[in-house]
C-alpha positions in Angstrom: 5.3 18.3 23.9 2.4 15.7 25.2 0.6 18.6 25.5 0.7 20.0 21.9 -0.7 16.5 21.4 -3.2 16.1 23.3 -4.7 19.7 21.9 -3.8 18.8 18.5 -6.0 15.4 19.3 -8.8 16.8 21.4 -9.0 19.7 17.4 -10.0 16.8 15.7 -11.6 14.6 17.8 -14.2 18.2 18.2 -14.4 18.3 14.4 -15.1 14.7 14.0 -18.0 13.9 16.5 -19.1 17.7 15.3 -19.6 16.9 11.3 -20.3 13.3 12.5 -23.7 13.1 12.4 -24.7 14.9 8.6 -22.1 12.7 7.4 -22.7 9.6 5.3 -23.4 6.6 7.9 -20.3 4.8 6.4 -17.8 7.8 7.2 -14.7 7.2 9.3 -12.6 9.4 9.9 -8.5 8.7 10.0 -5.4 10.4 12.0 -2.2 9.8 10.7 0.4 11.1 13.0 3.6 12.5 12.8 6.0 9.9 14.5 9.5 10.6 12.5 11.2 13.2 15.7 9.1 11.7 18.9 7.4 9.1 20.1 4.2 9.9 19.7 3.1 8.7 23.5 -0.1 5.7 24.2 -2.4 8.4 24.6 -3.3 10.0 21.9 -4.3 6.8 20.0 -6.0 6.3 22.7 -8.0 9.1 22.7 -8.2 9.1 19.2 -10.2 6.0 19.5 -11.9 6.4 21.3 -13.7 8.5 19.5 -13.8 6.0 16.6 -10.7 8.1 14.8 -8.2 5.9 13.6 -4.9 6.5 14.4 -1.8 5.8 11.8 1.7 6.8 12.6 3.0 8.8 9.6 6.0 5.3 10.1 3.5 3.3 8.7 1.2 5.3 6.9 2.1 2.9 3.3 0.4 0.2 5.1 -2.6 1.9 4.8 -2.5 2.8 1.5 -5.4 1.0 0.1 -7.3 1.5 2.7 -7.5 5.5 1.8 -7.6 5.8 -1.2 -11.3 3.6 -2.1 
């Protein structure tokens, strides 16, 4: 399970790093992480955060709704 999640995080990180330079300077990246069935490892959140990607647990999506709508 962790290996699968790490691969997905790697893909998100790669996509963000690959396109970040051509996006507007104030662009932000978010990763919605499904935690409804399994606990999410801190390794995943830390890896995303290291590349300025904000990890959002699915169970906490309501807390960030206004920020995402902006």
